[in-house]
C-alpha positions in Angstrom: -12.3 6.6 7.5 -15.3 7.8 9.4 -16.5 6.0 12.5 -20.0 5.3 11.2 -18.5 3.3 8.3 -16.1 1.4 10.7 -19.1 0.5 12.9 -21.0 -0.8 10.0 -18.1 -3.0 8.8 -18.3 -6.5 10.2 -15.1 -7.7 11.9 -13.9 -11.0 10.6 -13.3 -13.8 13.0 -9.7 -14.4 13.7 -8.0 -17.5 12.3 -4.9 -19.1 13.5 -1.9 -17.7 11.7 1.3 -19.6 11.1 4.2 -18.7 13.4 6.0 -15.6 11.9 9.7 -15.2 12.1 11.4 -11.7 12.2 13.8 -11.9 9.3 14.1 -9.3 6.5 11.5 -6.5 6.6 8.3 -7.3 4.7 8.1 -5.3 1.4 4.7 -3.6 1.4 3.9 -1.7 -1.8 1.1 0.9 -1.7 -0.4 1.3 -5.2 -3.4 2.7 -6.9 -4.6 5.5 -9.2 -4.0 9.2 -8.8 -5.7 10.7 -5.7 -6.7 7.4 -4.3 -5.2 8.1 -0.9 -1.9 6.2 -1.2 0.3 8.7 0.6 -2.4 9.4 3.2 -2.5 5.7 3.9 1.3 5.5 4.2 1.4 8.4 6.7 -1.5 6.8 8.7 0.4 3.6 8.9 3.5 5.5 10.1 1.5 7.4 12.6 2.8 10.8 11.6 3.0 13.1 8.6 6.2 11.8 7.0 5.4 12.0 3.3 4.0 15.3 2.0 0.9 14.9 -0.1 1.1 18.0 -2.2 4.5 17.9 -3.8 4.1 17.3 -7.5 7.8 16.4 -8.0 7.7 13.9 -5.2 4.7 12.0 -6.4 6.6 11.2 -9.6 9.1 9.1 -7.7 8.5 5.8 -5.8 9.3 6.5 -2.2 10.8 3.8 0.1 10.3 4.3 3.8 12.3 2.1 6.1 13.8 2.0 9.6 16.9 3.9 10.4 18.8 5.1 13.5 18.1 8.7 12.5 15.8 10.5 10.1 17.1 11.0 6.7 15.9 11.8 3.1 18.0 10.5 0.2 17.4 10.6 -3.5 18.7 7.8 -5.6 19.8 8.7 -9.1 19.5 6.5 -12.2 23.1 5.4 -11.8 22.2 4.2 -8.3 24.3 6.9 -6.6 22.7 8.6 -3.6 22.5 12.2 -2.4 20.9 13.7 0.7 18.3 16.2 -0.2 15.4 18.1 1.5 11.7 18.2 0.7 12.0 21.9 -0.2 14.6 21.0 -2.9 12.2 18.4 -4.3 9.3 20.9 -4.3 11.4 23.4 -6.2 12.0 20.8 -8.9 15.8 21.3 -8.8 16.6 17.6 -8.3 16.1 14.7 -10.7 16.2 11.1 -9.4 15.1 7.5 -9.8 13.5 7.1 -6.3 13.4 8.5 -2.8 14.5 6.8 0.3 13.2 7.9 3.7 14.7 6.5 6.9 13.3 7.2 10.4 13.6 5.6 13.8 10.0 4.5 14.1 9.1 1.2 15.9 6.4 0.8 13.3 9.0 0.3 10.6 10.8 -2.6 12.4 9.9 -5.6 10.2 8.3 -3.4 7.6 9.4 -1.6 4.5 6.8 0.7 2.9 7.0 1.7 -0.8 4.7 4.5 -1.8 4.2 4.6 -5.6 3.2 7.3 -8.0 -0.4 7.4 -9.0 -1.5 5.4 -12.0 -4.0 6.6 -14.7 -2.1 9.5 -16.3 -1.2 7.6 -19.4 2.5 7.2 -18.5 3.3 3.7 -19.8 6.9 3.8 -18.5 5.7 4.5 -15.0 3.0 1.9 -15.3 5.6 -0.7 -16.2 7.8 0.4 -13.2 4.9 0.2 -10.7 4.0 -3.2 -12.1 7.6 -4.3 -11.5 7.5 -3.0 -7.9 4.3 -4.9 -7.3 5.8 -8.1 -8.6 8.7 -7.8 -6.2 6.5 -7.1 -3.2 5.5 -9.4 -0.4 2.2 -7.6 0.0 0.5 -5.0 -2.3 -2.0 -2.6 -0.7 -4.2 -1.4 -3.5 -6.0 1.9 -2.6 -9.4 2.5 -4.1 -11.5 5.6 -3.3 -14.9 5.1 -1.8 -16.2 7.9 -4.1 -15.6 5.8 -7.2 -14.3 2.5 -6.0 -12.9 -0.2 -8.3 -13.1 1.4 -11.7 -12.5 -0.6 -14.9 -9.0 0.9 -15.3 -8.1 -0.3 -11.8 -9.3 -3.8 -12.5 -7.4 -3.9 -15.8 -4.1 -3.0 -14.2 -4.6 -5.3 -11.2 -5.5 -8.3 -13.4 -2.3 -7.6 -15.4 -0.3 -8.7 -12.3 0.8 -12.3 -11.7 -1.7 -14.5 -9.8 0.9 -14.9 -6.9 0.9 -11.1 -6.4 -2.9 -10.8 -6.5 -3.1 -13.7 -4.1 -1.5 -11.6 -1.4 -3.1 -8.4 -2.4 -5.2 -6.3 0.0 -7.8 -3.9 -1.4 -8.1 -0.9 0.9 -11.2 1.3 0.7 -10.1 4.9 1.3 -12.0 8.2 1.8 -15.0 6.6 3.3 -15.6 9.7 5.4 -16.3 11.7 2.3 -19.4 9.6 1.3 -22.7 11.5 1.2 -25.1 10.9 4.0 -27.4 8.9 1.7 -24.6 6.6 0.8 -23.8 3.5 2.9 -20.2 2.3 3.4 -21.4 -1.3 3.9 -23.0 -1.2 0.4 -19.8 0.0 -1.1 -17.9 -2.8 0.6 -20.5 -5.4 -0.5 -20.1 -4.3 -4.1 -16.3 -4.5 -3.8 -16.6 -8.0 -2.5 -18.9 -9.0 -5.3 -16.8 -7.4 -8.1 -13.2 -7.7 -6.7 -13.4 -10.3 -4.0 -12.0 -13.0 -6.2 -8.9 -10.9 -7.1 -7.7 -10.0 -3.6 -6.9 -11.9 -0.4 -8.6 -9.3 1.7 -10.8 -6.3 1.3 -10.5 -3.9 4.3 -11.1 -0.4 5.6 -7.9 1.3 7.0 -8.7 0.5 10.6 -8.6 -3.2 9.9 -5.3 -2.8 8.1 -3.8 -1.1 11.1 -4.7 -4.1 13.2 -3.2 -6.4 10.6 0.1 -4.5 10.7 0.1 -4.1 14.5 0.1 -7.9 14.9 3.1 -8.3 12.5 1.2 -10.5 10.1 2.9 -9.0 7.1 6.4 -10.0 8.1 8.1 -12.6 5.9 8.1 -16.2 6.9 11.4 -18.0 6.5 14.2 -17.7 4.0 12.6 -20.6 2.1 9.6 -18.5 1.4 11.7 -16.0 -0.4 12.2 -18.5 -3.3 10.0 -17.0 -6.1 9.0 -20.6 -7.0 7.3 -21.0 -3.7 4.1 -19.2 -3.0 3.8 -17.0 0.0 1.5 -18.4 2.8 -2.0 -17.0 2.2 -3.5 -14.4 4.4 -6.8 -15.3 6.1 -9.7 -13.8 4.1 -11.7 -11.0 5.5 -15.5 -11.1 5.0 -17.1 -7.7 4.2 -20.6 -6.6 3.5 -22.0 -9.9 4.6 
């Protein structure tokens, strides 16, 4: 995200957050359509190039990134068995699996479990159902929308197909703002998103605001009681954009 856009984005006033307890890692699903910057965002949150962005085979599999004592890449098969593999094997297309699991000893992953999903919009109904299931089981869903064509009708339709409790803790992330033309204004894009999608998300942010959100541990789970699906997760304080 380019600095000019970040400078034009108003910073929301901080609100008092409920006390957070470090229990199980927060399940944060990164979703969106193809080429919306999902893997770029995941790498940015991790602070390093962990997930390759060009492997066709890899993008067909949900990828779970979590804390581990040592770095490791594992493929989980459909029968739930696991096998250690390399990115090169995945690129060669010699392995078939159900999902990928990446473990790394990064402090950023303590209290956080990232799930990078395949891109939507290619007409694969089976994958759409699977991503919808991942979103339903998430504590937070980060929906990536490209500043070049933000919040298309197809994005809206998929998002509105999710339960209200999922949308209530959803965060709309505007990506690729640095690719806007000089005659375009990031603040106008954010204002349009607020008008068209504001009612469907808890927050609308640029990546820099999301980094701050994660750095303060605000996406950790609350208590074991909050894991009961019958009890709604505590709301995130809304972010005002384009005001």
